[in-house]
C-alpha positions in Angstrom: 12.3 7.3 -6.4 9.8 7.6 -9.3 10.9 8.8 -12.5 8.9 9.0 -15.1 9.7 9.1 -19.4 6.8 9.0 -22.0 7.3 6.0 -24.3 4.3 5.4 -26.8 2.9 2.2 -26.8 1.0 0.4 -29.3 -2.7 1.1 -30.5 -2.8 4.5 -29.5 -1.4 3.3 -25.6 0.6 5.7 -24.1 3.1 4.0 -21.8 4.0 6.6 -18.4 7.1 4.4 -17.0 7.8 4.9 -13.6 11.4 3.9 -12.7 10.9 -0.2 -13.4 13.1 -3.0 -12.7 14.9 -4.6 -15.6 15.8 -8.0 -14.8 16.9 -11.4 -17.1 13.7 -13.2 -17.9 12.3 -15.6 -14.9 9.7 -17.8 -15.1 7.9 -17.3 -12.4 5.3 -19.6 -11.3 1.4 -19.0 -11.3 -0.3 -19.2 -7.9 -3.2 -17.7 -7.5 -6.1 -17.3 -9.5 -8.6 -14.3 -8.8 -11.6 -15.4 -10.8 -13.0 -12.6 -13.8 -16.9 -11.8 -13.4 -18.2 -13.5 -17.0 -22.0 -11.8 -16.4 -23.3 -15.5 -15.8 -26.9 -14.8 -14.8 -28.4 -17.4 -11.4 -30.9 -19.3 -14.2 -33.3 -19.3 -10.7 -32.9 -22.9 -9.6 -30.3 -21.8 -6.6 -32.0 -21.4 -3.7 -29.8 -18.1 -3.0 -27.6 -15.7 -4.7 -24.2 -17.5 -5.3 -20.7 -16.3 -6.8 -21.4 -18.1 -9.7 -24.7 -16.6 -10.7 -23.6 -13.3 -10.0 -20.3 -14.3 -12.6 -17.6 -15.8 -11.0 -17.2 -19.5 -11.6 -14.8 -20.8 -8.8 -15.3 -24.3 -10.7 -13.6 -23.1 -13.8 -10.9 -21.3 -12.5 -9.3 -24.3 -10.7 -9.8 -25.8 -13.8 -8.1 -23.3 -15.7 -5.1 -24.2 -13.3 -5.0 -27.3 -13.6 -4.6 -27.4 -16.9 -1.8 -24.4 -16.8 0.0 -27.0 -14.1 -0.3 -29.6 -17.2 2.0 -26.9 -18.8 4.1 -25.2 -15.8 4.6 -28.2 -13.0 4.7 -27.2 -9.4 2.2 -24.1 -9.5 -0.4 -23.9 -6.7 1.1 -22.1 -3.9 0.0 -18.6 -2.6 3.5 -17.3 -4.4 5.6 -18.5 -6.7 9.7 -19.4 -5.3 13.2 -18.9 -7.5 15.5 -20.5 -5.5 18.7 -17.6 -5.1 21.2 -18.7 -3.2 21.4 -19.8 0.2 17.3 -17.8 0.2 13.8 -18.2 -2.2 12.8 -15.3 -4.3 9.0 -15.7 -3.1 6.7 -13.5 -5.8 3.1 -12.7 -5.8 0.8 -11.0 -8.1 -2.7 -9.8 -7.7 -5.3 -6.9 -8.3 -8.4 -5.7 -6.3 -11.1 -7.3 -8.5 -14.6 -5.5 -8.6 -13.8 -3.8 -5.4 -13.0 -0.7 -8.0 -16.3 -0.6 -9.2 -17.3 0.8 -5.8 -14.1 2.5 -5.7 -15.6 4.7 -8.2 -19.1 4.5 -6.9 -18.3 5.8 -3.5 -15.1 8.1 -4.2 -12.9 6.5 -2.1 -9.9 6.2 -3.4 -6.9 6.8 -1.1 -7.5 3.2 0.2 -7.9 1.1 -2.7 -3.9 1.0 -3.0 -3.7 -0.4 0.0 -5.8 -3.5 -0.3 -3.8 -3.5 -4.2 -0.3 -4.2 -2.2 -2.4 -6.3 0.7 -3.0 -8.7 -2.1 0.2 -9.7 -2.8 2.1 -9.4 0.3 0.1 -11.5 1.8 0.3 -13.5 -0.3 3.8 -14.2 -0.1 4.1 -13.9 3.9 2.5 -17.4 3.6 5.7 -18.7 2.8 7.7 -17.0 5.7 8.8 -14.2 3.6 9.4 -11.0 4.2 8.3 -8.2 1.1 11.5 -6.6 -0.3 9.6 -4.6 -2.9 6.0 -3.9 -4.7 5.0 -2.6 -8.4 2.0 -1.8 -9.3 0.3 -1.2 -12.7 -2.1 2.4 -13.4 -4.4 2.2 -16.2 -6.7 4.4 -17.2 -8.7 6.2 -20.7 -7.9 9.7 -19.4 -4.8 10.3 -16.5 -6.6 12.7 -14.4 -3.7 13.1 -11.5 -4.7 14.0 -8.9 -7.4 11.3 -9.0 -4.3 9.1 -9.9 -2.3 10.4 -7.1 -4.8 9.2 -4.4 -4.3 5.8 -5.5 -0.3 5.9 -5.3 -0.8 7.6 -1.7 -2.4 4.3 -0.7 0.4 2.2 -2.6 2.8 3.2 -0.8 0.6 3.6 2.5 0.2 -0.6 1.6 3.9 -0.4 1.5 5.0 1.3 4.1 2.5 -1.3 6.0 3.9 -4.3 5.2 7.8 -2.4 5.3 8.6 -2.6 1.6 9.6 -0.3 -1.0 7.6 0.9 -3.8 10.2 0.6 -6.6 8.4 2.1 -9.5 5.5 0.7 -12.1 4.0 1.8 -15.0 0.9 4.3 -15.5 -0.5 3.6 -18.9 -3.4 6.1 -20.6 -5.4 4.1 -23.4 -7.7 6.0 -24.7 -11.4 5.0 -25.3 -10.2 1.5 -23.4 -11.8 2.3 -20.1 -15.6 4.1 -19.1 -14.1 7.6 -18.1 -13.8 8.7 -14.6 -12.0 4.7 -14.5 -9.0 2.8 -14.3 -7.8 -0.4 -13.5 -4.7 -1.7 -10.8 -2.6 -4.5 -10.5 1.4 -5.3 -8.9 3.5 -7.9 -7.9 5.4 -7.9 -4.8 8.8 -10.1 -4.6 10.0 -11.1 -0.9 12.6 -13.5 0.6 13.1 -16.7 2.7 16.1 -18.4 4.0 15.6 -21.8 2.0 15.7 -24.1 6.1 12.9 -21.5 7.1 10.6 -21.5 3.9 6.9 -22.4 5.5 5.2 -24.9 3.0 2.9 -26.7 5.3 5.1 -30.2 4.7 5.5 -30.7 8.8 1.4 -30.4 9.4 0.2 -33.3 11.2 -3.4 -34.6 12.7 -4.1 -32.3 15.5 -2.2 -29.2 14.9 -4.0 -26.0 15.5 -5.2 -23.2 13.1 -5.0 -19.9 14.1 -6.8 -17.2 12.6 -6.5 -13.8 12.5 -9.4 -11.1 12.3 -10.2 -9.9 8.9 -11.4 -5.9 8.7 -14.4 -6.6 6.2 -14.9 -8.3 3.2 -11.2 -7.5 1.9 -10.5 -7.9 -1.4 -12.8 -11.2 -2.8 -16.0 -11.6 -3.6 -17.5 -8.1 -4.6 -19.3 -9.7 -7.7 -22.2 -11.5 -5.2 -21.4 -7.6 -3.1 -22.3 -6.1 -5.9 -25.3 -8.1 -6.8 -26.5 -8.2 -3.7 -26.2 -3.9 -2.6 -28.6 -4.3 -6.3 -31.3 -6.0 -4.9 -31.3 -4.9 -1.5 -33.1 -1.7 -2.8 -29.9 0.0 -0.7 -27.5 2.6 -1.8 -23.8 2.9 -0.5 -24.7 6.0 1.0 -27.4 4.4 3.4 -26.0 3.0 6.7 -25.6 -0.8 7.1 -28.7 -1.9 8.7 -28.5 -3.9 12.2 -24.8 -2.4 12.8 -25.0 -2.4 16.8 -21.7 -0.4 16.9 -21.2 3.2 15.6 -23.3 4.0 12.5 -21.5 3.1 9.2 -22.3 3.7 5.6 -22.8 0.2 3.6 -19.9 1.8 1.3 -18.3 2.7 4.1 -18.3 -1.4 5.7 -17.5 -2.4 2.1 -14.5 -0.6 1.4 -12.4 -1.1 4.7 -9.2 -1.5 3.3 -7.5 -5.6 3.4 -5.8 -5.8 6.7 -1.7 -5.9 5.8 -0.7 -9.3 8.1 3.2 -8.7 7.6 4.5 -7.5 10.8 2.0 -9.8 12.9 2.6 -12.9 11.1 6.5 -12.5 10.8 6.3 -11.7 14.4 4.9 -14.8 15.3 6.7 -16.8 12.5 9.8 -15.7 14.1 8.3 -17.5 17.9 8.3 -20.8 16.0 5.4 -23.1 16.1 4.1 -22.2 12.3 3.9 -24.9 9.8 1.5 -23.5 7.1 0.0 -20.1 6.3 -3.3 -19.8 4.4 -4.4 -16.5 2.9 -8.3 -16.3 3.0 -9.5 -14.7 -0.5 -11.5 -15.7 -3.3 -12.5 -19.6 -2.4 -12.6 -18.6 1.2 -11.7 -21.1 4.0 -13.1 -23.9 1.7 -10.4 -23.5 -0.7 -7.9 -22.1 0.8 -7.4 -23.4 4.2 -6.4 -27.2 2.5 -4.1 -25.3 -0.1 -1.4 -25.6 2.7 -2.2 -29.4 3.8 0.1 -32.5 2.5 -2.4 -35.2 1.6 -5.0 -36.9 3.5 -5.4 -34.1 5.9 -7.9 -31.7 6.5 -9.6 -29.0 8.2 -12.3 -28.9 11.3 -13.4 -25.8 12.1 -15.2 -24.5 15.2 -17.6 -21.9 14.0 -18.7 -19.8 16.6 -15.1 -19.4 18.2 -14.8 -15.8 16.2 -16.3 -13.3 15.7 -18.4 -13.2 12.2 -18.4 -9.1 11.3 -22.1 -7.4 11.1 -21.4 -6.8 6.9 -21.1 -10.8 6.4 -24.3 -11.5 8.5 -26.3 -8.4 6.4 -24.7 -10.1 2.6 -26.1 -13.2 3.7 -29.6 -12.4 4.9 -29.8 -9.5 1.8 -28.8 -12.4 -0.3 -30.6 -15.2 0.7 -26.9 -17.1 0.8 -26.5 -20.1 2.0 -23.7 -21.0 4.5 -22.0 -23.1 2.2 -21.8 -20.3 -0.3 -21.0 -17.8 2.1 -17.8 -19.7 2.8 -16.5 -20.4 0.4 -16.4 -16.9 -0.9 -15.9 -14.7 1.9 -13.6 -14.4 4.4 -16.2 -14.7 7.1 -14.5 -12.3 9.4 -11.0 -13.9 9.5 -8.3 -13.1 6.7 -5.2 -15.7 7.6 -5.5 -18.9 8.9 -1.6 -20.2 10.2 -1.1 -23.8 11.6 0.8 -24.3 14.4 1.6 -26.4 17.3 -0.7 -26.8 20.5 2.4 -24.7 22.6 2.5 -21.8 20.1 -1.3 -21.8 19.7 -1.3 -20.9 23.4 1.4 -18.5 23.1 -0.5 -17.0 20.2 -3.9 -16.7 21.8 -3.0 -15.8 25.1 -0.8 -12.6 24.0 -2.6 -9.3 24.7 -0.6 -7.5 22.1 -2.9 -9.1 19.0 -6.3 -10.0 18.2 -6.1 -14.0 17.4 -8.6 -17.2 17.6 -8.4 -20.7 18.3 -10.6 -21.4 15.2 -10.0 -25.4 14.6 -7.8 -28.0 14.1 -5.9 -30.1 11.6 -7.7 -34.1 11.0 -7.5 -37.2 9.1 -9.3 -36.8 5.8 -9.9 -34.1 3.1 -11.2 -30.6 2.9 -13.1 -28.4 5.4 -15.8 -29.4 7.8 -17.2 -27.0 10.5 -18.6 -28.2 14.0 
């Protein structure tokens, strides 16, 4: 399926193109911002560590999206919708952020590709779309074939988990651009959903129930802050996670746990009816992601204590002195996907012994997210 041909690129860049799709130009929407670390110092005024202090300014990212929306109206969802006959093609694109730094330090490269696929397919399934195919981009200064093979194997594993095809991609070798042994990843997924089956949140009303699906850990957001906490803690990635009551696990293993791919579980829930909106809990946490699926005038009430907060989050908060509000706006806190459903659907989902799901809150009048 993957063919390779040598294509000299500009500025001493060599690109190894892997059977990529050619199609007419499509103006895809820009749909979800991943903030980029920009080396901002804490300044000493915050009570504890913050995402902004670690170099990521979510507010600046939100402002950029607002400005882009003026030039390209209609953006803002988790995936871009392109009309195609009686369906929508739904597209999503992402990377894995500075979690890559931990992959370099731990030597765990065979699961980072799962993270890459997860970040895009989890976004497009929020519209009810079934992923069809995925393409990746792998860039490095000097190609280590064995290392790249491990990474791409993870991408293939992620595609299998989401029941989509790795259609192709590109490998770029760019001398002097990356540090020795390092690489960067990005990718995008395309799925499809019938127009009359689109999940868009428009029918959400006060009293609807919020169902949370558990995460495996930090997933692929917040790692600029994670790395700052780790540095200040005096511990290393090879040390055991302090205070973990279960099987001993190193900090590196806990942090590198691959992102859960929710595609099959979510599509199964959707097929049984009652789902009105879905939010993928990524950068921005509960605070910024859940309201994105609500009509104007509605907000969320979250029942704290209604699900298990994984120990890695307790350790991060304690070691970094991070305030509750900052934790909730940076990390998924143990819930990677939130579904807005009818009461009947909620009862069915939480009593289904084949899956783990929690009743974590409800839709209320007002805007934003409150915690009780």
